[in-house]
Steps between C-alpha positions, in 0.01 A plus 500: 500500500617850421581730788475875433668732747311827472386820662170671404504751214865426418652366179389157626153591376598404144594136577214480751245589231677271254475207740130573545455507122678164470276347765784297648550428872736739675579628846537868581763590759466852636824695529416784738704793372373722784706293742797462265433132430634544146840586649508203738769235473238234428351690207837603361590133473223483239554842346836661579371832369238517773235585242152364429383269346671164521355180355591155630429218255634180650877535504484813286512834682431785260497876548448797263134550414534474122704179532231349723229595251695350210561179694130461583395571141752254360416221744127543430501562126152350470358809674603721208619790717806544278527449123691205359879524501647607168195693379469870424245520779753356745752764395247773583426322828870521591513864393211609721599285798857630499383858441260478792755357743816674379367842399171575671545305824855622552381862470213436739751360749686832485172683564411290805849454645672834454701432819704245305642781285500799737685581820289529818364850547525599133133588476541719193687226319237243593221724371684566174582133443143394576361762263729393214419131556126570495535698178695217335238244606234732357666477158504122531130498582445712189690238300278221632191708431611565142566129438158406632344771283678361193387146571144602573453735208668292231431144613232520772736304727464548877834382643860616489596217263182544298221246508637274773527571873845417635738538792607844374147627571536375856836672533368824351210506746738448792715798403218727389338449839808649664422834331155531661614774742712701256463876530490508120270278290499140625464218248124471543440853368631429150244445226603150396701385800212559742251267322779247444573484874130446566503205260792342684339571839180324390673164468403258783862405571594866545206564732591193705865606534411854605251374756746245640759776543242700694519805274227761535322640198543698282776272378652738244 
């Protein structure tokens, strides 16, 4: 049985939703970040970075959210949550998954954890860094919105890869949710991104994951 080490509303939401979509047995193990459990010796034996999530699959211990999602998609190919290897669709799947984790998520991390880049007491620097990070994420949200507009207007396709729902939609929802309290426009306020997020949120597996993590509505 899979074991997912998670904390609510974290990057672990993506593999959590994915596991719900797959309908496979798994155990959730809460890592209480409020008490520093992610920095404990026991947890660092699983994930030396002290970050969340971590997936345990038998003898395999896997961290990095995108890697976990790829592993789950590839070990449950029958679910169709990733296109077949070697196809054009799979290439676009890689593109969006890597863009989400390496470009958008990394910028969101700067926004939420300015202390990792600023000296204590540098309030002006923190405010400036946070503002620049939010602006950069805003441009990324515009890019997602434009892609969804293109797909909808030219092909009447509702998902980020087109006609088929996939793990990149799960990942996009996870990150777009993190913008819900932006001082500027959050993801939900964009013309095409807002309805798209509602489509993802309507899926039973997504609803189940959000409820199990105890997250209050509105979810985005």
